[in-house]
C-alpha positions as CSV (number, residue, x, y, z in Angstrom):
1,M,2.8,-13.7,23.8
2,R,1.8,-10.0,24.0
3,H,1.9,-8.4,27.4
4,P,-1.5,-7.3,28.7
5,K,0.0,-3.9,29.6
6,L,0.3,-3.1,25.9
7,T,-3.3,-3.8,25.3
8,K,-4.2,-1.5,28.2
9,L,-1.9,1.2,26.8
10,E,-3.7,1.0,23.4
11,G,-7.0,1.6,25.1
12,E,-5.6,4.6,27.0
13,I,-4.0,6.1,23.9
14,G,-7.3,5.7,22.1
15,K,-8.8,8.2,24.6
16,I,-6.4,11.0,23.7
17,Q,-8.2,14.0,22.2
18,G,-8.2,13.7,18.4
19,V,-7.1,10.1,18.3
20,T,-9.4,7.8,16.3
21,G,-7.3,4.7,16.1
22,V,-4.1,3.1,17.5
23,R,-2.0,0.0,17.1
24,I,1.0,-1.0,19.2
25,V,3.6,-3.4,17.7
26,G,5.6,-5.4,20.3
27,E,5.4,-8.1,22.9
28,A,7.0,-7.1,26.2
29,A,7.5,-3.4,25.2
30,P,6.3,-1.3,22.3
31,S,8.6,-1.3,19.2
32,E,6.2,0.8,17.1
33,I,3.1,2.8,18.0
34,H,0.9,3.8,15.1
35,V,-1.7,6.5,15.7
36,V,-4.5,7.7,13.5
37,A,-5.9,11.1,14.4
38,T,-8.0,14.0,13.2
39,L,-6.5,17.4,12.2
40,E,-7.6,19.2,15.4
41,R,-4.3,18.9,17.3
42,P,-0.6,19.2,16.1
43,P,1.1,15.8,15.8
44,K,3.8,16.8,18.2
45,Q,1.2,17.3,21.0
46,I,-0.2,13.9,20.3
47,V,3.2,12.3,20.4
48,R,3.9,14.0,23.7
49,D,0.6,12.7,25.1
50,V,1.5,9.2,24.0
51,Q,4.9,9.4,25.6
52,S,3.3,10.6,28.9
53,L,0.8,7.8,28.9
54,S,3.5,5.2,28.1
55,T,5.7,6.5,31.0
56,T,2.8,6.2,33.4
57,S,1.6,2.8,32.2
58,L,4.9,1.1,31.5
59,G,7.1,2.8,34.1
60,E,9.7,3.8,31.5
61,S,10.0,6.4,28.8
62,I,9.7,5.6,25.1
63,D,11.6,7.2,22.2
64,H,9.4,9.6,20.2
65,R,10.8,8.1,17.0
66,I,8.7,4.9,17.5
67,V,5.5,6.9,17.4
68,S,3.9,7.6,14.0
69,V,0.9,9.9,13.7
70,V,-1.2,9.9,10.6
71,Q,-3.8,12.7,10.4
72,L,-6.8,12.0,8.1
73,E,-8.8,14.7,6.4
74,E,-12.6,14.5,6.2
75,S,-14.0,14.4,2.7
76,Q,-10.5,13.9,1.3
77,E,-11.5,13.4,-2.3
78,I,-13.7,16.5,-2.3
79,D,-10.9,18.6,-0.8
80,N,-8.3,17.2,-3.3
81,A,-10.5,18.0,-6.3
82,A,-11.0,21.5,-5.0
83,Q,-7.3,22.0,-4.7
84,G,-6.4,20.5,-8.1
85,R,-4.9,17.4,-6.6
86,I,-4.9,13.8,-7.8
87,I,-8.0,11.9,-6.7
88,L,-8.9,8.3,-6.6
89,D,-11.4,7.4,-9.3
90,Q,-11.8,3.6,-9.1
91,V,-10.3,0.5,-7.6
92,I,-11.1,-2.9,-9.0
93,T,-9.9,-6.1,-7.5
94,V,-10.3,-9.6,-8.8
95,S,-9.5,-12.5,-6.4
96,R,-9.0,-16.2,-7.4
97,R,-8.0,-19.1,-5.1
98,N,-4.3,-18.4,-5.0
99,D,-3.9,-15.0,-6.6
100,G,-5.7,-12.2,-8.5
101,W,-5.1,-8.6,-9.6
102,V,-5.9,-5.0,-8.7
103,R,-6.4,-2.0,-11.0
104,V,-6.3,1.5,-9.7
105,S,-7.6,4.5,-11.7
106,L,-6.6,8.0,-10.8
107,R,-7.9,11.4,-12.0
108,M,-5.2,13.9,-12.5
109,A,-5.5,17.6,-11.9
110,D,-6.1,18.2,-15.6
111,G,-9.0,15.8,-15.7
112,Q,-7.0,13.0,-17.4
113,T,-7.5,9.5,-16.0
114,V,-4.5,7.1,-15.6
115,D,-4.5,3.4,-14.7
116,G,-2.2,1.0,-13.1
117,A,-2.7,-2.8,-12.6
118,V,-0.6,-5.5,-10.9
119,K,-1.0,-9.1,-9.9
120,V,-1.6,-9.7,-6.2
121,G,-1.9,-12.5,-3.7
122,S,-5.0,-13.6,-1.9
123,T,-4.3,-12.1,1.6
124,R,-5.5,-8.7,2.8
125,I,-2.0,-7.3,3.2
126,E,-1.1,-8.5,-0.3
127,R,-4.1,-6.7,-1.7
128,A,-3.1,-3.6,0.2
129,Q,0.4,-3.7,-1.1
130,G,-0.8,-4.5,-4.6
131,S,-3.1,-1.5,-4.6
132,V,-0.2,0.8,-3.6
133,A,2.0,-0.7,-6.3
134,A,-0.8,-0.3,-8.9
135,A,-1.3,3.4,-7.9
136,L,2.4,4.0,-8.2
137,K,2.4,2.4,-11.6
138,A,-0.3,4.8,-12.7
139,L,1.6,7.7,-11.2
140,Q,5.0,6.8,-12.8
141,P,4.7,9.3,-15.8
142,R,3.9,12.1,-13.3
143,L,6.9,11.1,-11.2
144,D,9.1,10.9,-14.3
145,A,8.1,14.4,-15.3
146,I,9.7,15.8,-12.1
147,S,12.6,13.3,-12.0
148,G,11.0,11.8,-8.8
149,R,11.4,8.4,-7.2
150,L,9.2,7.0,-4.5
151,L,10.5,4.0,-2.6
152,L,7.9,2.3,-0.4
153,Q,9.2,1.3,3.0
154,N,6.1,-0.4,4.4
155,V,2.3,-0.9,4.3
156,V,0.8,-1.4,7.8
157,V,-2.8,-2.6,8.2
158,N,-4.2,-1.6,11.6
159,N,-6.9,-4.2,12.1
160,E,-6.9,-3.9,15.9
161,S,-7.5,-0.2,16.0
162,Y,-10.9,1.4,15.7
163,P,-11.7,2.4,13.0
164,P,-9.3,0.0,11.2
165,S,-6.9,1.8,8.9
166,V,-4.0,1.4,6.5
167,Q,-0.8,3.4,6.8
168,I,2.0,3.7,4.4
169,K,5.6,5.1,4.7
170,A,7.8,5.9,1.8
171,D,11.0,7.7,0.8
172,F,10.4,10.4,-1.8
173,H,13.4,11.6,-3.9
174,T,13.7,14.5,-6.3
175,P,16.6,16.6,-7.5
176,A,15.6,19.1,-4.8
177,G,16.1,16.6,-2.0
178,H,14.7,13.7,0.0
179,S,11.8,13.4,2.4
180,V,9.9,10.7,4.2
181,L,6.2,10.5,3.5
182,I,3.5,9.0,5.7
183,G,-0.1,8.7,4.8
184,G,-3.1,6.9,6.2
185,A,-6.8,6.1,5.4
186,V,-9.7,4.5,7.3
187,I,-10.8,1.1,5.8
188,E,-14.4,2.0,5.0
189,D,-15.2,-0.2,2.0
190,D,-12.3,-2.4,1.1
191,I,-8.6,-2.6,2.0
192,A,-7.3,-2.0,-1.5
193,T,-9.2,1.3,-1.8
194,A,-8.0,2.4,1.7
195,A,-4.4,1.6,0.7
196,A,-4.6,3.7,-2.5
197,R,-6.1,6.6,-0.5
198,A,-3.3,6.3,2.0
199,L,-0.7,6.7,-0.7
200,L,-2.4,9.7,-2.2
201,Q,-2.8,11.3,1.2
202,A,1.0,11.2,1.6
203,L,2.0,12.0,-2.0
204,N,-0.5,14.7,-3.0
205,R,1.3,17.3,-1.0
206,K,4.4,16.7,-3.1
207,L,2.7,16.5,-6.5
208,S,0.1,19.2,-6.2
């Protein structure tokens, strides 16, 4: 059973300036702390604030590596279009009793629309994971053009934070090197759309 002090800590972290959502993973002690924030403050400052609050509330310090901060841009699709980035055009999901499918359409910088579709399960996390997989399928020709590979590490659905959000973490490989990408998006309409937006938020900086 989750210790009440972790629930209390979530509430305290949620009051940090710039933080719009938080979710702590763990029972007796935090193993992961996922934070959604605006762009008004540097991520390192937010992490330091989280560490300070954790030390005060838990009586012990935490490793900064368990804290992930995703900063969300306002009007992200408008900003992406203005900067020639890939934008989300449409997400279609069809659910049946035991399975279904999701199709993601993306508009590339040159105006071309590309699609990807995959079968998905019936749960929310399966729809989120399927949406990311469909978006990656649509992006594969673009990745192939730069000899790039994107290996998804995880998709995290933060239902307990406010506002609820989706965060993704992935390894991005090109001949020039390797980097870890993190992206997030608020769940405004449906979880599949938020998951696709989270992927683009992480990947656009590499593909634009």
